[in-house]
PDB file as gemmi writes it, atoms N, CA and C in Angstrom:
CRYST1    1.000    1.000    1.000  90.00  90.00  90.00 P 1                      
ATOM      1  N   MET A   1     -30.418   7.613  11.404  1.00  0.00           N  
ATOM      2  CA  MET A   1     -29.432   7.553  12.168  1.00  0.00           C  
ATOM      3  C   MET A   1     -27.968   7.339  11.236  1.00  0.00           C  
ATOM      4  N   ARG A   2     -27.205   8.032  10.858  1.00  0.00           N  
ATOM      5  CA  ARG A   2     -25.728   7.807  11.091  1.00  0.00           C  
ATOM      6  C   ARG A   2     -25.073   7.399  11.816  1.00  0.00           C  
ATOM      7  N   ARG A   3     -24.022   6.461  11.089  1.00  0.00           N  
ATOM      8  CA  ARG A   3     -22.697   6.073  12.096  1.00  0.00           C  
ATOM      9  C   ARG A   3     -21.727   6.953  12.729  1.00  0.00           C  
ATOM     10  N   LYS A   4     -21.345   6.763  14.051  1.00  0.00           N  
ATOM     11  CA  LYS A   4     -20.282   7.873  14.049  1.00  0.00           C  
ATOM     12  C   LYS A   4     -19.371   6.467  13.731  1.00  0.00           C  
ATOM     13  N   CYS A   5     -18.241   7.263  12.427  1.00  0.00           N  
ATOM     14  CA  CYS A   5     -17.337   6.476  12.079  1.00  0.00           C  
ATOM     15  C   CYS A   5     -15.590   7.376  12.743  1.00  0.00           C  
ATOM     16  N   LYS A   6     -15.128   6.609  13.156  1.00  0.00           N  
ATOM     17  CA  LYS A   6     -13.898   6.604  14.143  1.00  0.00           C  
ATOM     18  C   LYS A   6     -13.134   6.734  13.288  1.00  0.00           C  
ATOM     19  N   LEU A   7     -11.966   8.053  12.712  1.00  0.00           N  
ATOM     20  CA  LEU A   7     -10.925   7.435  12.366  1.00  0.00           C  
ATOM     21  C   LEU A   7      -9.218   7.603  13.431  1.00  0.00           C  
ATOM     22  N   THR A   8      -9.639   6.099  13.306  1.00  0.00           N  
ATOM     23  CA  THR A   8      -8.272   5.943  14.376  1.00  0.00           C  
ATOM     24  C   THR A   8      -6.967   6.254  13.829  1.00  0.00           C  
ATOM     25  N   LYS A   9      -6.172   6.552  15.091  1.00  0.00           N  
ATOM     26  CA  LYS A   9      -4.894   6.671  14.524  1.00  0.00           C  
ATOM     27  C   LYS A   9      -3.853   5.774  13.570  1.00  0.00           C  
ATOM     28  N   ILE A  10      -4.362   4.777  12.891  1.00  0.00           N  
ATOM     29  CA  ILE A  10      -3.891   4.089  12.471  1.00  0.00           C  
ATOM     30  C   ILE A  10      -4.312   4.360  10.453  1.00  0.00           C  
ATOM     31  N   ALA A  11      -5.785   4.208  10.782  1.00  0.00           N  
ATOM     32  CA  ALA A  11      -6.383   4.997   9.745  1.00  0.00           C  
ATOM     33  C   ALA A  11      -6.171   5.942   9.752  1.00  0.00           C  
ATOM     34  N   LYS A  12      -5.882   7.168  10.370  1.00  0.00           N  
ATOM     35  CA  LYS A  12      -5.253   8.078   9.699  1.00  0.00           C  
ATOM     36  C   LYS A  12      -4.061   8.101   9.809  1.00  0.00           C  
ATOM     37  N   SER A  13      -3.013   7.459   9.867  1.00  0.00           N  
ATOM     38  CA  SER A  13      -1.676   7.415   9.276  1.00  0.00           C  
ATOM     39  C   SER A  13      -1.343   7.159   7.576  1.00  0.00           C  
ATOM     40  N   GLN A  14      -2.492   6.102   7.195  1.00  0.00           N  
ATOM     41  CA  GLN A  14      -2.980   5.164   5.963  1.00  0.00           C  
ATOM     42  C   GLN A  14      -3.973   6.414   4.991  1.00  0.00           C  
ATOM     43  N   GLN A  15      -5.008   7.205   5.534  1.00  0.00           N  
ATOM     44  CA  GLN A  15      -5.295   8.319   5.176  1.00  0.00           C  
ATOM     45  C   GLN A  15      -4.584   8.535   4.602  1.00  0.00           C  
ATOM     46  N   GLN A  16      -3.621   9.886   5.430  1.00  0.00           N  
ATOM     47  CA  GLN A  16      -2.537  10.763   4.818  1.00  0.00           C  
ATOM     48  C   GLN A  16      -1.438  10.202   3.732  1.00  0.00           C  
ATOM     49  N   LYS A  17      -1.464   8.695   4.117  1.00  0.00           N  
ATOM     50  CA  LYS A  17      -0.224   8.554   2.872  1.00  0.00           C  
ATOM     51  C   LYS A  17      -0.736   8.185   1.707  1.00  0.00           C  
ATOM     52  N   PHE A  18      -2.375   7.658   2.123  1.00  0.00           N  
ATOM     53  CA  PHE A  18      -3.334   7.337   0.658  1.00  0.00           C  
ATOM     54  C   PHE A  18      -3.274   8.925   0.010  1.00  0.00           C  
ATOM     55  N   PHE A  19      -3.396   9.982   0.349  1.00  0.00           N  
ATOM     56  CA  PHE A  19      -3.076  11.591   0.448  1.00  0.00           C  
ATOM     57  C   PHE A  19      -2.806  12.204  -0.293  1.00  0.00           C  
ATOM     58  N   ARG A  20      -0.912  11.857  -0.602  1.00  0.00           N  
ATOM     59  CA  ARG A  20       0.285  11.544  -0.814  1.00  0.00           C  
ATOM     60  C   ARG A  20      -0.089  11.213  -1.942  1.00  0.00           C  
ATOM     61  N   LEU A  21      -0.457  10.301  -1.916  1.00  0.00           N  
ATOM     62  CA  LEU A  21      -0.392   9.242  -3.121  1.00  0.00           C  
ATOM     63  C   LEU A  21      -1.430   9.560  -4.429  1.00  0.00           C  
ATOM     64  N   CYS A  22      -2.685   9.550  -4.040  1.00  0.00           N  
ATOM     65  CA  CYS A  22      -3.948  10.214  -4.880  1.00  0.00           C  
ATOM     66  C   CYS A  22      -3.845  11.729  -5.751  1.00  0.00           C  
ATOM     67  N   GLY A  23      -4.714  11.722  -6.722  1.00  0.00           N  
ATOM     68  CA  GLY A  23      -4.649  12.770  -7.089  1.00  0.00           C  
ATOM     69  C   GLY A  23      -5.589  13.410  -6.188  1.00  0.00           C  
ATOM     70  N   GLU A  24      -6.098  14.304  -6.808  1.00  0.00           N  
ATOM     71  CA  GLU A  24      -6.405  15.865  -6.499  1.00  0.00           C  
ATOM     72  C   GLU A  24      -7.756  15.114  -6.671  1.00  0.00           C  
ATOM     73  N   LYS A  25      -8.643  14.851  -7.640  1.00  0.00           N  
ATOM     74  CA  LYS A  25      -9.853  13.599  -7.778  1.00  0.00           C  
ATOM     75  C   LYS A  25     -10.667  13.433  -6.214  1.00  0.00           C  
ATOM     76  N   TYR A  26      -9.350  12.460  -6.139  1.00  0.00           N  
ATOM     77  CA  TYR A  26      -9.535  11.313  -5.033  1.00  0.00           C  
ATOM     78  C   TYR A  26     -10.470  12.561  -3.757  1.00  0.00           C  
ATOM     79  N   ARG A  27      -8.862  12.666  -3.595  1.00  0.00           N  
ATOM     80  CA  ARG A  27      -8.484  13.945  -2.098  1.00  0.00           C  
ATOM     81  C   ARG A  27      -9.926  15.192  -1.652  1.00  0.00           C  
ATOM     82  N   ARG A  28     -10.071  15.796  -3.027  1.00  0.00           N  
ATOM     83  CA  ARG A  28     -11.850  15.956  -2.887  1.00  0.00           C  
ATOM     84  C   ARG A  28     -12.920  15.297  -2.405  1.00  0.00           C  
ATOM     85  N   LYS A  29     -12.712  14.478  -2.835  1.00  0.00           N  
ATOM     86  CA  LYS A  29     -13.971  13.860  -2.638  1.00  0.00           C  
ATOM     87  C   LYS A  29     -13.487  12.503  -1.400  1.00  0.00           C  
ATOM     88  N   LEU A  30     -12.998  12.336  -1.168  1.00  0.00           N  
ATOM     89  CA  LEU A  30     -12.887  12.086   0.574  1.00  0.00           C  
ATOM     90  C   LEU A  30     -13.087  13.053   1.826  1.00  0.00           C  
ATOM     91  N   ILE A  31     -12.132  14.309   1.559  1.00  0.00           N  
ATOM     92  CA  ILE A  31     -12.922  15.140   2.118  1.00  0.00           C  
ATOM     93  C   ILE A  31     -14.109  15.965   1.961  1.00  0.00           C  
ATOM     94  N   GLY A  32     -14.643  15.763   1.163  1.00  0.00           N  
ATOM     95  CA  GLY A  32     -15.881  16.533   1.516  1.00  0.00           C  
ATOM     96  C   GLY A  32     -16.110  17.713   0.742  1.00  0.00           C  
ATOM     97  N   LYS A  33     -15.347  17.864  -0.509  1.00  0.00           N  
ATOM     98  CA  LYS A  33     -15.681  18.484  -1.212  1.00  0.00           C  
ATOM     99  C   LYS A  33     -16.603  19.254  -2.960  1.00  0.00           C  
ATOM    100  N   GLU A  34     -15.960  17.546  -2.493  1.00  0.00           N  
ATOM    101  CA  GLU A  34     -16.897  17.303  -3.874  1.00  0.00           C  
ATOM    102  C   GLU A  34     -18.030  15.876  -3.653  1.00  0.00           C  
ATOM    103  N   LYS A  35     -18.893  15.233  -4.156  1.00  0.00           N  
ATOM    104  CA  LYS A  35     -19.547  14.271  -4.114  1.00  0.00           C  
ATOM    105  C   LYS A  35     -19.140  13.214  -4.776  1.00  0.00           C  
ATOM    106  N   MET A  36     -19.363  12.267  -3.406  1.00  0.00           N  
ATOM    107  CA  MET A  36     -18.947  11.032  -4.094  1.00  0.00           C  
ATOM    108  C   MET A  36     -20.459  10.273  -4.471  1.00  0.00           C  
ATOM    109  N   THR A  37     -19.391   9.704  -6.436  1.00  0.00           N  
ATOM    110  CA  THR A  37     -20.025   8.975  -6.833  1.00  0.00           C  
ATOM    111  C   THR A  37     -20.107   7.551  -6.141  1.00  0.00           C  
ATOM    112  N   VAL A  38     -21.018   6.313  -6.336  1.00  0.00           N  
ATOM    113  CA  VAL A  38     -20.633   4.751  -6.155  1.00  0.00           C  
ATOM    114  C   VAL A  38     -19.521   4.436  -7.456  1.00  0.00           C  
ATOM    115  N   ALA A  39     -19.245   5.128  -7.975  1.00  0.00           N  
ATOM    116  CA  ALA A  39     -18.228   4.475  -8.348  1.00  0.00           C  
ATOM    117  C   ALA A  39     -16.698   5.058  -8.754  1.00  0.00           C  
ATOM    118  N   ASP A  40     -16.552   6.295  -7.731  1.00  0.00           N  
ATOM    119  CA  ASP A  40     -15.820   6.766  -6.993  1.00  0.00           C  
ATOM    120  C   ASP A  40     -16.085   6.064  -6.009  1.00  0.00           C  
ATOM    121  N   PHE A  41     -16.259   5.524  -5.451  1.00  0.00           N  
ATOM    122  CA  PHE A  41     -16.783   4.907  -3.834  1.00  0.00           C  
ATOM    123  C   PHE A  41     -16.239   3.170  -4.286  1.00  0.00           C  
ATOM    124  N   ALA A  42     -16.383   2.702  -5.923  1.00  0.00           N  
ATOM    125  CA  ALA A  42     -15.747   1.005  -5.942  1.00  0.00           C  
ATOM    126  C   ALA A  42     -14.554   1.742  -6.322  1.00  0.00           C  
ATOM    127  N   ASN A  43     -14.144   2.703  -6.433  1.00  0.00           N  
ATOM    128  CA  ASN A  43     -12.559   2.980  -7.516  1.00  0.00           C  
ATOM    129  C   ASN A  43     -12.023   2.420  -6.040  1.00  0.00           C  
ATOM    130  N   ILE A  44     -11.802   3.907  -5.006  1.00  0.00           N  
ATOM    131  CA  ILE A  44     -10.957   4.099  -4.350  1.00  0.00           C  
ATOM    132  C   ILE A  44     -11.121   3.093  -3.325  1.00  0.00           C  
ATOM    133  N   THR A  45     -12.207   2.461  -2.553  1.00  0.00           N  
ATOM    134  CA  THR A  45     -11.830   1.495  -2.218  1.00  0.00           C  
ATOM    135  C   THR A  45     -11.745   0.329  -2.356  1.00  0.00           C  
ATOM    136  N   LEU A  46     -11.223   0.012  -4.059  1.00  0.00           N  
ATOM    137  CA  LEU A  46     -10.415  -1.195  -4.370  1.00  0.00           C  
ATOM    138  C   LEU A  46      -9.087  -1.023  -4.359  1.00  0.00           C  
ATOM    139  N   ILE A  47      -8.523   0.353  -4.738  1.00  0.00           N  
ATOM    140  CA  ILE A  47      -7.856   1.071  -4.262  1.00  0.00           C  
ATOM    141  C   ILE A  47      -7.011   1.136  -3.001  1.00  0.00           C  
ATOM    142  N   LEU A  48      -7.585   1.295  -2.306  1.00  0.00           N  
ATOM    143  CA  LEU A  48      -7.758   1.112  -0.539  1.00  0.00           C  
ATOM    144  C   LEU A  48      -6.940  -0.451  -0.126  1.00  0.00           C  
ATOM    145  N   SER A  49      -7.929  -1.386  -1.524  1.00  0.00           N  
ATOM    146  CA  SER A  49      -8.056  -2.837  -1.122  1.00  0.00           C  
ATOM    147  C   SER A  49      -6.616  -3.125  -1.622  1.00  0.00           C  
ATOM    148  N   TYR A  50      -6.028  -2.861  -2.952  1.00  0.00           N  
ATOM    149  CA  TYR A  50      -4.501  -3.392  -3.110  1.00  0.00           C  
ATOM    150  C   TYR A  50      -3.803  -2.948  -2.359  1.00  0.00           C  
ATOM    151  N   LEU A  51      -3.358  -1.700  -2.109  1.00  0.00           N  
ATOM    152  CA  LEU A  51      -3.191  -1.093  -1.351  1.00  0.00           C  
ATOM    153  C   LEU A  51      -2.731  -2.061   0.218  1.00  0.00           C  
ATOM    154  N   ASP A  52      -3.820  -2.331   0.692  1.00  0.00           N  
ATOM    155  CA  ASP A  52      -3.152  -2.669   2.007  1.00  0.00           C  
ATOM    156  C   ASP A  52      -3.891  -2.038   3.227  1.00  0.00           C  
ATOM    157  N   PHE A  53      -4.233  -0.738   3.066  1.00  0.00           N  
ATOM    158  CA  PHE A  53      -4.515  -0.151   3.637  1.00  0.00           C  
ATOM    159  C   PHE A  53      -6.189  -0.065   4.654  1.00  0.00           C  
ATOM    160  N   SER A  54      -5.969  -1.411   5.145  1.00  0.00           N  
ATOM    161  CA  SER A  54      -7.581  -2.074   5.425  1.00  0.00           C  
ATOM    162  C   SER A  54      -8.134  -0.808   6.726  1.00  0.00           C  
ATOM    163  N   SER A  55      -7.547   0.049   7.553  1.00  0.00           N  
ATOM    164  CA  SER A  55      -8.182   0.851   8.752  1.00  0.00           C  
ATOM    165  C   SER A  55      -8.713   1.444   7.599  1.00  0.00           C  
ATOM    166  N   TYR A  56      -8.364   2.506   7.267  1.00  0.00           N  
ATOM    167  CA  TYR A  56      -8.281   3.311   6.556  1.00  0.00           C  
ATOM    168  C   TYR A  56     -10.072   2.473   5.272  1.00  0.00           C  
ATOM    169  N   TYR A  57      -9.778   1.628   5.231  1.00  0.00           N  
ATOM    170  CA  TYR A  57     -11.031   0.984   4.213  1.00  0.00           C  
ATOM    171  C   TYR A  57     -12.301   0.859   5.072  1.00  0.00           C  
ATOM    172  N   SER A  58     -11.627   0.998   5.735  1.00  0.00           N  
ATOM    173  CA  SER A  58     -13.211   0.582   7.164  1.00  0.00           C  
ATOM    174  C   SER A  58     -13.566   1.699   7.145  1.00  0.00           C  
ATOM    175  N   TYR A  59     -12.692   2.644   7.492  1.00  0.00           N  
ATOM    176  CA  TYR A  59     -12.925   4.290   7.261  1.00  0.00           C  
ATOM    177  C   TYR A  59     -14.228   4.367   6.384  1.00  0.00           C  
ATOM    178  N   VAL A  60     -13.473   4.639   5.608  1.00  0.00           N  
ATOM    179  CA  VAL A  60     -14.533   5.321   4.223  1.00  0.00           C  
ATOM    180  C   VAL A  60     -16.018   4.069   3.978  1.00  0.00           C  
ATOM    181  N   LEU A  61     -16.315   2.879   4.200  1.00  0.00           N  
ATOM    182  CA  LEU A  61     -17.118   2.380   4.358  1.00  0.00           C  
ATOM    183  C   LEU A  61     -17.964   3.091   5.104  1.00  0.00           C  
ATOM    184  N   CYS A  62     -17.444   3.018   6.908  1.00  0.00           N  
ATOM    185  CA  CYS A  62     -18.912   3.791   7.715  1.00  0.00           C  
ATOM    186  C   CYS A  62     -18.951   4.815   7.386  1.00  0.00           C  
ATOM    187  N   LYS A  63     -17.850   5.778   6.539  1.00  0.00           N  
ATOM    188  CA  LYS A  63     -18.172   6.836   6.533  1.00  0.00           C  
ATOM    189  C   LYS A  63     -19.341   7.379   5.301  1.00  0.00           C  
ATOM    190  N   TYR A  64     -19.069   6.344   4.118  1.00  0.00           N  
ATOM    191  CA  TYR A  64     -20.120   6.407   3.362  1.00  0.00           C  
ATOM    192  C   TYR A  64     -21.301   5.114   3.137  1.00  0.00           C  
ATOM    193  N   PRO A  65     -21.944   5.430   3.922  1.00  0.00           N  
ATOM    194  CA  PRO A  65     -22.728   4.117   4.427  1.00  0.00           C  
ATOM    195  C   PRO A  65     -24.062   3.921   2.802  1.00  0.00           C  
ATOM    196  N   GLU A  66     -24.497   5.245   2.090  1.00  0.00           N  
ATOM    197  CA  GLU A  66     -25.413   5.171   1.375  1.00  0.00           C  
ATOM    198  C   GLU A  66     -24.476   4.213  -0.326  1.00  0.00           C  
ATOM    199  N   GLN A  67     -23.633   4.529  -0.408  1.00  0.00           N  
ATOM    200  CA  GLN A  67     -22.279   4.284  -1.747  1.00  0.00           C  
ATOM    201  C   GLN A  67     -22.294   2.763  -1.087  1.00  0.00           C  
ATOM    202  N   LEU A  68     -22.365   2.506   0.206  1.00  0.00           N  
ATOM    203  CA  LEU A  68     -21.927   0.773   0.637  1.00  0.00           C  
ATOM    204  C   LEU A  68     -22.833   0.286  -0.612  1.00  0.00           C  
ATOM    205  N   GLU A  69     -23.932   0.820   0.511  1.00  0.00           N  
ATOM    206  CA  GLU A  69     -25.654  -0.085   0.307  1.00  0.00           C  
ATOM    207  C   GLU A  69     -25.817  -0.043  -1.322  1.00  0.00           C  
ATOM    208  N   ILE A  70     -25.660   0.974  -2.136  1.00  0.00           N  
ATOM    209  CA  ILE A  70     -25.794   0.933  -3.455  1.00  0.00           C  
ATOM    210  C   ILE A  70     -25.179   0.316  -4.476  1.00  0.00           C  
ATOM    211  N   TYR A  71     -23.866   0.208  -4.078  1.00  0.00           N  
ATOM    212  CA  TYR A  71     -22.267  -0.591  -4.402  1.00  0.00           C  
ATOM    213  C   TYR A  71     -23.245  -2.080  -4.510  1.00  0.00           C  
ATOM    214  N   ALA A  72     -23.662  -2.380  -2.890  1.00  0.00           N  
ATOM    215  CA  ALA A  72     -23.782  -4.186  -3.094  1.00  0.00           C  
ATOM    216  C   ALA A  72     -24.919  -4.128  -3.597  1.00  0.00           C  
ATOM    217  N   ASN A  73     -25.888  -3.600  -4.253  1.00  0.00           N  
ATOM    218  CA  ASN A  73     -26.884  -3.914  -4.438  1.00  0.00           C  
ATOM    219  C   ASN A  73     -26.779  -4.414  -6.271  1.00  0.00           C  
ATOM    220  N   VAL A  74     -26.279  -2.961  -6.695  1.00  0.00           N  
ATOM    221  CA  VAL A  74     -25.496  -3.293  -7.619  1.00  0.00           C  
ATOM    222  C   VAL A  74     -24.711  -4.869  -8.278  1.00  0.00           C  
ATOM    223  N   ILE A  75     -23.907  -4.847  -7.484  1.00  0.00           N  
ATOM    224  CA  ILE A  75     -23.428  -6.774  -6.938  1.00  0.00           C  
ATOM    225  C   ILE A  75     -24.269  -7.587  -7.056  1.00  0.00           C  
ATOM    226  N   ASP A  76     -25.003  -7.012  -5.696  1.00  0.00           N  
ATOM    227  CA  ASP A  76     -26.234  -8.401  -6.097  1.00  0.00           C  
ATOM    228  C   ASP A  76     -27.128  -8.314  -6.972  1.00  0.00           C  
ATOM    229  N   ARG A  77     -27.328  -7.703  -8.226  1.00  0.00           N  
ATOM    230  CA  ARG A  77     -27.885  -7.418  -8.992  1.00  0.00           C  
ATOM    231  C   ARG A  77     -27.524  -8.528 -10.047  1.00  0.00           C  
ATOM    232  N   GLU A  78     -26.276  -7.913 -10.392  1.00  0.00           N  
ATOM    233  CA  GLU A  78     -25.274  -8.781 -11.526  1.00  0.00           C  
ATOM    234  C   GLU A  78     -24.717  -9.657 -11.124  1.00  0.00           C  
ATOM    235  N   VAL A  79     -25.292 -10.346 -10.125  1.00  0.00           N  
ATOM    236  CA  VAL A  79     -25.106 -11.865  -9.422  1.00  0.00           C  
ATOM    237  C   VAL A  79     -27.030 -12.354  -9.717  1.00  0.00           C  
ATOM    238  N   ALA A  80     -28.068 -11.885  -9.286  1.00  0.00           N  
ATOM    239  CA  ALA A  80     -29.281 -11.952  -8.908  1.00  0.00           C  
ATOM    240  C   ALA A  80     -29.547 -12.282 -11.000  1.00  0.00           C  
ATOM    241  N   ASP A  81     -28.305 -11.532 -12.068  1.00  0.00           N  
ATOM    242  CA  ASP A  81     -28.468 -11.690 -13.466  1.00  0.00           C  
ATOM    243  C   ASP A  81     -28.188 -12.773 -13.511  1.00  0.00           C  
ATOM    244  N   ASP A  82     -27.419 -13.824 -12.797  1.00  0.00           N  
ATOM    245  CA  ASP A  82     -27.160 -15.350 -13.109  1.00  0.00           C  
ATOM    246  C   ASP A  82     -26.374 -15.088 -14.367  1.00  0.00           C  
ATOM    247  N   GLU A  83     -25.432 -14.509 -14.891  1.00  0.00           N  
ATOM    248  CA  GLU A  83     -25.126 -13.961 -16.193  1.00  0.00           C  
ATOM    249  C   GLU A  83     -23.027 -14.165 -15.850  1.00  0.00           C  
ATOM    250  N   PRO A  84     -22.768 -15.398 -16.628  1.00  0.00           N  
ATOM    251  CA  PRO A  84     -21.426 -15.343 -16.698  1.00  0.00           C  
ATOM    252  C   PRO A  84     -20.522 -14.284 -15.649  1.00  0.00           C  
ATOM    253  N   LEU A  85     -19.755 -14.806 -14.545  1.00  0.00           N  
ATOM    254  CA  LEU A  85     -18.949 -13.267 -14.042  1.00  0.00           C  
ATOM    255  C   LEU A  85     -17.353 -14.027 -14.051  1.00  0.00           C  
ATOM    256  N   TYR A  86     -16.634 -13.641 -15.503  1.00  0.00           N  
ATOM    257  CA  TYR A  86     -15.583 -13.751 -16.045  1.00  0.00           C  
ATOM    258  C   TYR A  86     -14.434 -13.076 -15.064  1.00  0.00           C  
ATOM    259  N   VAL A  87     -13.828 -13.378 -14.474  1.00  0.00           N  
ATOM    260  CA  VAL A  87     -12.565 -13.587 -13.328  1.00  0.00           C  
ATOM    261  C   VAL A  87     -11.689 -12.077 -14.147  1.00  0.00           C  
ATOM    262  N   ASP A  88     -11.440 -13.193 -15.268  1.00  0.00           N  
ATOM    263  CA  ASP A  88     -10.458 -12.326 -16.092  1.00  0.00           C  
ATOM    264  C   ASP A  88     -10.731 -10.664 -16.522  1.00  0.00           C  
ATOM    265  N   ASP A  89     -11.900 -10.553 -17.452  1.00  0.00           N  
ATOM    266  CA  ASP A  89     -12.595  -9.411 -17.179  1.00  0.00           C  
ATOM    267  C   ASP A  89     -12.622  -8.291 -15.889  1.00  0.00           C  
ATOM    268  N   ILE A  90     -12.733  -8.938 -14.888  1.00  0.00           N  
ATOM    269  CA  ILE A  90     -12.854  -8.235 -13.538  1.00  0.00           C  
ATOM    270  C   ILE A  90     -11.323  -7.745 -12.921  1.00  0.00           C  
ATOM    271  N   LEU A  91     -10.682  -8.981 -13.468  1.00  0.00           N  
ATOM    272  CA  LEU A  91      -9.456  -8.757 -12.937  1.00  0.00           C  
ATOM    273  C   LEU A  91      -8.570  -7.535 -14.339  1.00  0.00           C  
ATOM    274  N   ASP A  92      -8.778  -7.339 -15.399  1.00  0.00           N  
ATOM    275  CA  ASP A  92      -8.904  -6.389 -16.468  1.00  0.00           C  
ATOM    276  C   ASP A  92      -8.889  -5.430 -15.543  1.00  0.00           C  
ATOM    277  N   GLU A  93     -10.562  -5.248 -15.566  1.00  0.00           N  
ATOM    278  CA  GLU A  93     -10.849  -3.681 -15.026  1.00  0.00           C  
ATOM    279  C   GLU A  93      -9.941  -3.826 -13.766  1.00  0.00           C  
ATOM    280  N   ASN A  94      -9.890  -4.431 -13.121  1.00  0.00           N  
ATOM    281  CA  ASN A  94      -9.391  -3.890 -11.316  1.00  0.00           C  
ATOM    282  C   ASN A  94      -7.564  -3.560 -11.999  1.00  0.00           C  
ATOM    283  N   GLU A  95      -7.274  -3.724 -13.155  1.00  0.00           N  
ATOM    284  CA  GLU A  95      -5.870  -3.517 -12.828  1.00  0.00           C  
ATOM    285  C   GLU A  95      -5.486  -2.238 -14.292  1.00  0.00           C  
ATOM    286  N   ILE A  96      -6.739  -1.975 -14.643  1.00  0.00           N  
ATOM    287  CA  ILE A  96      -6.654  -0.761 -14.836  1.00  0.00           C  
ATOM    288  C   ILE A  96      -6.737   0.162 -14.236  1.00  0.00           C  
ATOM    289  N   ILE A  97      -7.618   0.693 -13.429  1.00  0.00           N  
ATOM    290  CA  ILE A  97      -8.212   2.011 -12.366  1.00  0.00           C  
ATOM    291  C   ILE A  97      -6.817   1.680 -11.280  1.00  0.00           C  
ATOM    292  N   ILE A  98      -6.167   0.471 -11.552  1.00  0.00           N  
ATOM    293  CA  ILE A  98      -4.957   0.439 -10.027  1.00  0.00           C  
ATOM    294  C   ILE A  98      -3.958   0.896 -10.667  1.00  0.00           C  
ATOM    295  N   LYS A  99      -4.258   0.868 -12.568  1.00  0.00           N  
ATOM    296  CA  LYS A  99      -2.884   1.628 -13.238  1.00  0.00           C  
ATOM    297  C   LYS A  99      -2.902   2.631 -12.974  1.00  0.00           C  
ATOM    298  N   ARG A 100      -4.473   3.131 -13.045  1.00  0.00           N  
ATOM    299  CA  ARG A 100      -4.597   4.566 -13.518  1.00  0.00           C  
ATOM    300  C   ARG A 100      -4.367   5.362 -12.167  1.00  0.00           C  
ATOM    301  N   PHE A 101      -4.159   4.530 -10.935  1.00  0.00           N  
ATOM    302  CA  PHE A 101      -4.150   5.691 -10.063  1.00  0.00           C  
ATOM    303  C   PHE A 101      -2.427   5.736  -9.576  1.00  0.00           C  
ATOM    304  N   CYS A 102      -1.884   4.511 -10.414  1.00  0.00           N  
ATOM    305  CA  CYS A 102      -0.496   4.452 -10.475  1.00  0.00           C  
ATOM    306  C   CYS A 102       0.241   5.643 -10.894  1.00  0.00           C  
ATOM    307  N   ASP A 103      -0.926   5.690 -12.677  1.00  0.00           N  
ATOM    308  CA  ASP A 103      -0.211   7.107 -13.666  1.00  0.00           C  
ATOM    309  C   ASP A 103      -0.347   8.480 -12.667  1.00  0.00           C  
ATOM    310  N   GLY A 104      -1.096   8.566 -12.083  1.00  0.00           N  
ATOM    311  CA  GLY A 104      -1.446   9.926 -11.297  1.00  0.00           C  
ATOM    312  C   GLY A 104      -0.706  10.191  -9.671  1.00  0.00           C  
ATOM    313  N   ILE A 105       0.233   9.118  -9.451  1.00  0.00           N  
ATOM    314  CA  ILE A 105       1.085   9.413  -8.251  1.00  0.00           C  
ATOM    315  C   ILE A 105       2.107  10.602  -8.874  1.00  0.00           C  
ATOM    316  N   GLN A 106       2.450  11.085  -8.192  1.00  0.00           N  
ATOM    317  CA  GLN A 106       3.434  12.641  -9.111  1.00  0.00           C  
ATOM    318  C   GLN A 106       5.360  12.753  -8.202  1.00  0.00           C  
ATOM    319  N   ASN A 107       5.051  11.868  -7.127  1.00  0.00           N  
ATOM    320  CA  ASN A 107       6.199  11.557  -7.032  1.00  0.00           C  
ATOM    321  C   ASN A 107       6.469  10.306  -7.979  1.00  0.00           C  
ATOM    322  N   LYS A 108       7.635  10.429  -8.826  1.00  0.00           N  
ATOM    323  CA  LYS A 108       8.135   9.290 -10.610  1.00  0.00           C  
ATOM    324  C   LYS A 108       8.930   8.496  -9.355  1.00  0.00           C  
ATOM    325  N   ARG A 109       9.013   8.585  -8.272  1.00  0.00           N  
ATOM    326  CA  ARG A 109       9.828   7.257  -6.873  1.00  0.00           C  
ATOM    327  C   ARG A 109       9.254   6.421  -6.692  1.00  0.00           C  
ATOM    328  N   MET A 110       7.892   8.069  -5.791  1.00  0.00           N  
ATOM    329  CA  MET A 110       6.642   6.793  -5.410  1.00  0.00           C  
ATOM    330  C   MET A 110       5.985   6.103  -5.807  1.00  0.00           C  
ATOM    331  N   GLN A 111       5.664   5.953  -7.606  1.00  0.00           N  
ATOM    332  CA  GLN A 111       5.108   5.569  -8.621  1.00  0.00           C  
ATOM    333  C   GLN A 111       5.859   4.199  -9.080  1.00  0.00           C  
ATOM    334  N   LYS A 112       7.149   4.937  -9.069  1.00  0.00           N  
ATOM    335  CA  LYS A 112       7.706   3.613  -9.724  1.00  0.00           C  
ATOM    336  C   LYS A 112       7.577   1.855  -8.233  1.00  0.00           C  
ATOM    337  N   ILE A 113       7.968   2.186  -7.239  1.00  0.00           N  
ATOM    338  CA  ILE A 113       7.808   1.867  -5.752  1.00  0.00           C  
ATOM    339  C   ILE A 113       5.446   1.399  -5.528  1.00  0.00           C  
ATOM    340  N   TYR A 114       5.186   2.134  -6.407  1.00  0.00           N  
ATOM    341  CA  TYR A 114       3.844   1.102  -6.152  1.00  0.00           C  
ATOM    342  C   TYR A 114       2.970   0.283  -7.362  1.00  0.00           C  
ATOM    343  N   ARG A 115       3.652   1.003  -8.213  1.00  0.00           N  
ATOM    344  CA  ARG A 115       3.872  -0.297  -9.927  1.00  0.00           C  
ATOM    345  C   ARG A 115       4.681  -1.125  -9.656  1.00  0.00           C  
ATOM    346  N   GLU A 116       4.967  -1.507  -8.997  1.00  0.00           N  
ATOM    347  CA  GLU A 116       6.222  -2.241  -9.187  1.00  0.00           C  
ATOM    348  C   GLU A 116       4.994  -3.766  -7.766  1.00  0.00           C  
ATOM    349  N   ARG A 117       4.854  -2.603  -6.144  1.00  0.00           N  
ATOM    350  CA  ARG A 117       4.319  -2.872  -5.484  1.00  0.00           C  
ATOM    351  C   ARG A 117       3.242  -3.726  -5.935  1.00  0.00           C  
ATOM    352  N   LEU A 118       2.273  -3.209  -7.006  1.00  0.00           N  
ATOM    353  CA  LEU A 118       0.564  -3.706  -6.846  1.00  0.00           C  
ATOM    354  C   LEU A 118       0.770  -3.771  -8.387  1.00  0.00           C  
ATOM    355  N   PHE A 119       1.896  -4.611  -8.453  1.00  0.00           N  
ATOM    356  CA  PHE A 119       1.827  -5.082 -10.050  1.00  0.00           C  
ATOM    357  C   PHE A 119       2.068  -4.682 -11.584  1.00  0.00           C  
ATOM    358  N   VAL A 120       0.998  -3.414 -11.556  1.00  0.00           N  
ATOM    359  CA  VAL A 120       1.270  -3.106 -12.341  1.00  0.00           C  
ATOM    360  C   VAL A 120       2.247  -2.651 -13.319  1.00  0.00           C  
TER     361      VAL A 120                                                      
END                                                                             
């Protein structure tokens, strides 16, 4: 049974702000025009977390429970493999995702603001 996900007023405001910033690819996935892959889900939730859009982040987690479960299982497997996690490698990957997001912001003034805000 699917949970009912409520887009609160704050989440709606954050969604609209995110849609103004993000590229068409993420927008189409979030509105259901294209299939959301686990990689897309991971990237979008990372970006929302960096932007501190916690209400919209929570909504996305609720709206895509299958991707959340698969992503959680991937992380569990990586931890269970008992391979050392290199924080620097994870941070480098996150920085690449955030940099690509900022590169995709069409408004150059907003791009500069978010690069500075996100330290990219």
